[in-house]
N, C-alpha and C positions, 0 to 999 in steps of 0.2 A: 501844731497843729495839736489840736483836743485830742485826746485817744475817745473812743465811743463806745461802750460796751451796754449791751442786753442783760441785765441779768440776770431773767428768768428764758433761756433761748428756748425754750415748750412752750411758749404763749406764742410763738411763731409755726406758721406752717407751711409745707414746701421745701424740706431740708431734703440734701441729694447727699450721697455719698461718691466717693470716684470711684470710676469705673475700673479702676486697676483694685482697690477692698476686696479683704475675700467674704467668703460666705462664711465661717469659722469667729467675726464680730473682731475683731482684733483691734490694734489700735486702729482708729481711725481718726480722722476730722471730718468733715458735712458742710457743706455751703448755704447758702441759699441767694440766690440769684433775684434779681427784681426790686429787691431791698432799696429804698430812696434815699439812704445817709450812706450806701455802700455796700460789700462787702461780707455778710456776716459768717462767723467761721465757730463751729462750736466742736468742742468733744464727743464724739458718736457714746463713749459709755457713758456720760454725763447729760441726758436730752434735756434736761431742765435746770442745769447750770448755766455759767453764762456764757457769752459768746462776745469775740473781738470782733469790731465791722474797721474792715479797712479801708480805706479808698479804694474805686474801681479801679482806676489807671492802676496803683500800685498792684494791685491782685494780678491784673494782667500782667503785669512783667512779671510777679515771683512767678508764675505759672508758665511762662513763654521760658524763664530760665532754666524750669524743674526740667522742661520736656528737651531743653537742648542738652540737659546733664552739666550744666553747670555747678551742681555741690555732689561732686564727688562721695559715694560711700566711705 
């Protein structure tokens, strides 16, 4: 499977942070819904940096695993 990146994530509109992100602007990732190639993910501290694009089904599987607590701290 080819890796898909977006060199300048700031070129896209509609990014959102997790509802679990704090208001202090700490380490967060942002995602963009509705992208035709999958789910772009970027570092919120570098909005014009690159974004990685994950296949939609893979991203959904990852999010479900996080919600189940499959990744202990």
